N, C-alpha and C positions, 0 to 999 in steps of 0.2 A: 344183201337183200334177203337172203334166207334167214339170217340172224334177226333182222328187223321184223320180219313176218312172225317169227317165233315170239319175240317180245310183245308183239301186238296181241298175241293170244295168251301167253303165259308171262306173268311178271317174274323177272329173274331174281329179284330180292326175296320175295315171299313165296314164290312158286304157286301163287294163287292165279286162277284164270282172270283175264282182264274183262272189262264190261262188254267187249265185243262178243265174247262167248256167252255171256248172260243174255244178250239180246237175241241170240240165235237158238238158245237151248232151254230157256226157262219154261218149265211146265208147272201149272197149278194143279195140285192133287184133286182128284174127284171123289176120294173116299169120304164117306159121310161123317166119320168119327174124328177126322183131323182137319186142320186148316194150315195153310202156308202163311208164314210170317216173314217179312223182310226186316232185318235188323241192320241199321246203318250206324257206323261208328267211325270216329277219327282218332288218330294218334296226335296229341296236342304238343305244341312247342318243339316240334322236330327241328325247325330251323335253328332255334336257340341251342338245342342239344348238339346239332351238327357243328355249330361255331365253337362250342365248348369242348367237345370230345373228338371232333374230326369225323370225316365221312365214313371211315372204316368201322369205327365203334358204333356209330349211329345205325349203319346198315346191319351190324350184328344184333343190335337191340331189336330192330324191325324183324329180322329173320327169325330170331328166337321166339318172339311173340307169335309170329305166324305159325311156326312149328308147334308151339304149345297149344294154340287154338285148334289146329288141325287134329292134334292128338286127343285133346279133350272132347272135341265135338266132331268125331269122324263121320257121324250120320248127317251132318249139315254141309252145305256148300258155301265156301267163302270166295269173294271176288274182290280184287283191288280195283277201285275206281280211280278218279284223278287225284293227284297229290297224295295226301295221307288219309284219304277217305276210303272206307271199306264197307262191304255189304255181305251179310250172311242170309241165306235162305234156310228156314228151319220149320219143319213140320211139328205141330204141337196140338194137343187136345184142348188146351185152354191157355189163357193169358198168364196164369201163375207160372206155368212152365217156361214161358218166354221171359218172364221177369227173373227167374232163377238163371236162365241162360245169360241174360245181360249182366247180372251181378257177377257171374263167373268170368265173363269176358273182361269186365272192369278189373277184377282181382288179378287176372293174368297179366294184363297190361301194367297195372300198378306194381306188381311183383318185379317185373324186368326193369322198370324205371328205377325202382329202389335198389335193385341189384347193381346197377351202374351209378348209384348215388346221384340220381337225377332228382333234384328237389322241386317237383312240380305239384301244385295243389290239386290240379285237375288234369291228370294225364290222359283221360279218355272222355269224350263226349259221345253219348249213345242214346238211340231212340228206336222205336219200332212202329210197324204198321201191319195190319192184317191185309193180306193180298186179296183183292177182289178179282174173281175169275173173269169179270167183264173188262178188266184193265189189261192193256197190252204191256209187254216188257218195258217199253219206253216210258209209259205213265208210272209204272211201279218204280223204275229207276229215278224218275224226277221226284216222286214223293219221298223216296229214300234220301236223296240229296237234300231235300227241303227239311226233313226231320233231323238230319245231321246239323244243318245250319241252325235250326231252332235249338237243338241240344247244346250247341256251342254258346249260344246266347244265354241259355238257362244253366250256366255253369255250376250253380249251387245245387242242382238236382242230380240225383244218382242216374236217372234216365227219364226220357220223355216219351209220350205217346203222340203219334201223328193225329192231328185233327185239323180239318179245313179251317176252323176258326183260329187256331193257334198259328197256322202258317200265314193266314191272312193278316193277323195282328203283327206277326214278325215282319212281313213285307211292308206293312204300314209303318212300323217302327223304323225300318230302313229308310223309307221316304221322309219320315219326320226327321231322322238323323241328318240326312242330306240337306234338308231345308234349314235345320238349326245351324249347320256349318256355313251354309251360304249366307244366312243373315248375320252371323258373327263376323264373317269376312267382309261384309258390306255395312260397316258402321252400326251394328246391332239393329238392323232393320227388323221391324215387327216386334221388337222388345220394348217394354216400358216399365217404369217403377210405380208402385203404389205404396202407401204408408198406412199402417194400422197403429192408431194412437195407443200410448201407454199412460195409464191413469194413476195418480197418487191416491192411495187408499184413504187418507184422512180428509183430503179436500175434494176428491172426485174431479180434479182438474187434470188436463193434459200436461204432462211434464216431458214427454218424449214420444218417439215413434219408431216402429220397426219397418225398415225398408224391405219390400218384397218384390221379387222379379216376376213379371208376367210376359207371356209370349203368345202371339197369334199365328196359327197355321191355317192357311186357306180361309182367312177371315174369322176363324173361331178361336176362342181362348183355349189353350191346352193346359190341363192341370199341372202344377209344378211337380207333383210327385211322378209325373210321366217324363217331363223333359229334363229336369235337374239330374236324375241318374244318368241320362244319355250324355249330358254335358260333362259329368264327372268321369264317365267311362272313357270318353274321347279326350279328356283333359282340356277341352275347350272352356271348362269352367274357370280356368286360369285367366284367359283373356276376358271372358264375360264378367268375372269377379272384379277385375280392375275397373271395368266400365261402371259397374254398380257402385263401387267405392267412390269413384270420381263424381258420378251423378248425385249420390247421396250427400257428399260433403258440399257440393255446389248448392244443393237445395237447402242445406242447413243455414247457409249465409242469409238466405231470404227469410227463413223462419225466425232466425235470431234477431231480426229487426223488430219482431214483436216480443219475443221471449229470449232473453240473453242466456238463460240457463238450460235451454232446450238441448236434449241429448238424442242423437240418432243411433239406432242399432242396425248393424249389418251382419247378415249371416255369411260366414266364411267356411268354405269346404275344406275338409282334411286334405284334399288334393292340392289346394292352393298353398297350404302350410308347407308342403314338400318343396315348393319353389323358394329358392334362396333369396329372391329379391322382393318378396311380399312385404316385409317390414319396411324396407327402404322406400318402396312405392307408396305405402300408406303415409310414411313420414313426409315424403316429398309432396304428396297431395294435400296434406294438412297445411304445409307451408304455402303451397300454391294458392289456397283460399284464405290464408292468414288466419287459421283456426288453431286453437289449443287442442291437445290430445283429449282433454276432458269432454269434448263434444261427442266423442265416438265410443260406442260400446260394440265389441265384436262378439258375436254369438257363434258357438260351435256345438253341434249335437253330440251328446255324450256317448252315443253308440260307437263313435270312431276315436274316442280319446286315447285308447291304449294301442292304437296301430302305429303311431309314431311318437312315443312319449318324450324322447329327448328333444326332437325338433319342436314339439308342442310346448314343452317347458321353456325352451329358449325363446320361442316366439312370444309367449305370454309375458316373460320377463322383460323383453325389449319393449313391448307395447305398454306395459304398466309403468315402465321407467319414464315415459313421456305423458303419463296421465290417462292413457286409454284404458277403459274398463273392459272386463272380460266376463261373459255370461255363459253358464252351462245351460244349454237349451234342451227343452223336452225331457227334463229329468223325470223318470218314472214311466217312460214310454216303452222301454225295452229292458235290458238286463242291468238296471240301475243298481249301484252299490253305494252305500253311504260313504265308503272309503274314497269315492271320487270327489266328494265334497271337500275333503281335506288333503287329498293327494295333489290336486291342482288348485292354484291360488285364484279361483274365480271370485269376482266381486259380487256377482249376482247369480242366483239359481232360479231358473224359470221352470216351475212345476207344470208338467204336462196336463192337459185337460182330462186325460183318461183317469187321473186321480180323483177329480171332482165327480166323475160319473160313477165311481165305485162307492161313494159315500152312502148311497141309499141301501147298500147291501149289509152294512154292519156298523155299529157304533165304534167298534175297534178301529175301523178305517179312519175315523175322525181323530182318534187318539194318536194313531200312527202319523197322520199328516201334521198334527200339532207338534209331535216330537221332531219331525224333520225340520219344520220351520224354526223351532226352538234351537235345534242343533246348528242350523245355519246362522241364526242370530248370535249364538254363543261364540261362533268363530268369525264374527264380523262380516257376514255375508247378507246382502239384501235378498229378499224373496219376491219374485213376481209370479202371480197365479194366472195361468193362461186359460183361455176357453170359457170364460164366464158368459153364460147365455141367459140365465134366469135370476129373478130376485132372490130366490132361495139360495142359489150358488153364491151370490154376492154376500148375503148375510153370513153364510158359513165362512167365506174367505175372511171376512172381518173378524170372525170369532177366533180364527187361528192366527190372526195378526200378520198377514202378508203385508208387504210394503207397497207393492204396486200391482196393478190389475190390468188385464188385457182380455178382450173378448167381444162378441157380437152384442152383448147387453149394452155396451157403451158405443162402440163403433166397429163396423166392418172395415176391411182394408179399403182405403179411399184413393181415388185418383188425386194426383198432386194438386190440381187446381181446386178441387173440392176441399182438400185439406187446408190449403192457403186461405180459402174463404172462411172456413170454420175458425181458424186461428185469428184472422183479421177481425171477424165479428166479435170474438171473445175479448180481443185487445181493445176494440172501440167501446165495448160494454164496460170494461174495467175503467177506462178513461172517463166515461160519463159518470160512473159512480164516484170516482175520486174528485171530479169537478163539482 
């Protein structure tokens, strides 16, 4: 009993006081020239390290990190909270001092991870808040725990700052995430597909369409840029992606009643490509609806091309062997390289709308875009210009000789029934002209 009481007060691995001590002894300084800051941080992937190296070495890493932090910051107080979450109380004159403190904490943790050859991209998640004298220790502890949770979610940032809005948004994202999972487990409830037509540059006629996923939360449409990353992070995009492919190919059968050459485009996540059964699922679904591979174009955003190059090359090769076309999507939106145009055997290059918006800045931009289009054509690739919204942008696109067009100038993403009606009307109009 005496040993358990000691462990309740002092953590035996780090020798840091536990949160019980924090609750009873935390004092906010009253000096006018300093403020008290709470820094919350976590040691990440400890369970994985424990499985790889064993409990003894893992404890040694934690112990050495704690000792190094205590030695480096002897004028601050460290506490071990639950699990691998920690808190430091630090008096400082300004935020810049706190930022230096956090950078050094991160460096110490990273050093000991590397010392034991632990290859973790983000060994530490860290954030801070300025302690309000009006807040009691329980409130400050809760805010610190929240900022750690927020920091773990923002793993690409070196550190985060506590803000009520950030924590609110984080909690909302958690609710959204739970609803996403629920809907996927219940036959894609609240999900539906829309189609944005793809236009032939020479005829201005619809020759294909891009299938886009939509989702409602509490009766309101959620932007794809918000829920798609959550699906990818949880890998639920794998299950959702199969549903999208099935629905898209089922819809093509109806559309091809009017236009036998109609082609449907489907966005595929890099997470899906990591699944071994993706190609076989696509192949089986084409057979299920008695469709040739040529009806399908798979789009992949270029920002993830180099994450799994071998799997990607293998997947592209299998798809193209049965006639499926492959599109490099949003080219020009991030760290695009012309080498991507030739490294991967894409049939289509979709130029991001941001390239169009840059045309007003310089005539050289137009020359560059023409060069990209010419390079694509030289290597047998078709070019689709995305994001056309004005007459001026349309005329420019025709001047650089893109092959297909997409954008609000022609059509916004349409509900399936509306799209069917447009295609049916065009079909009937062509029949009347022929007769």
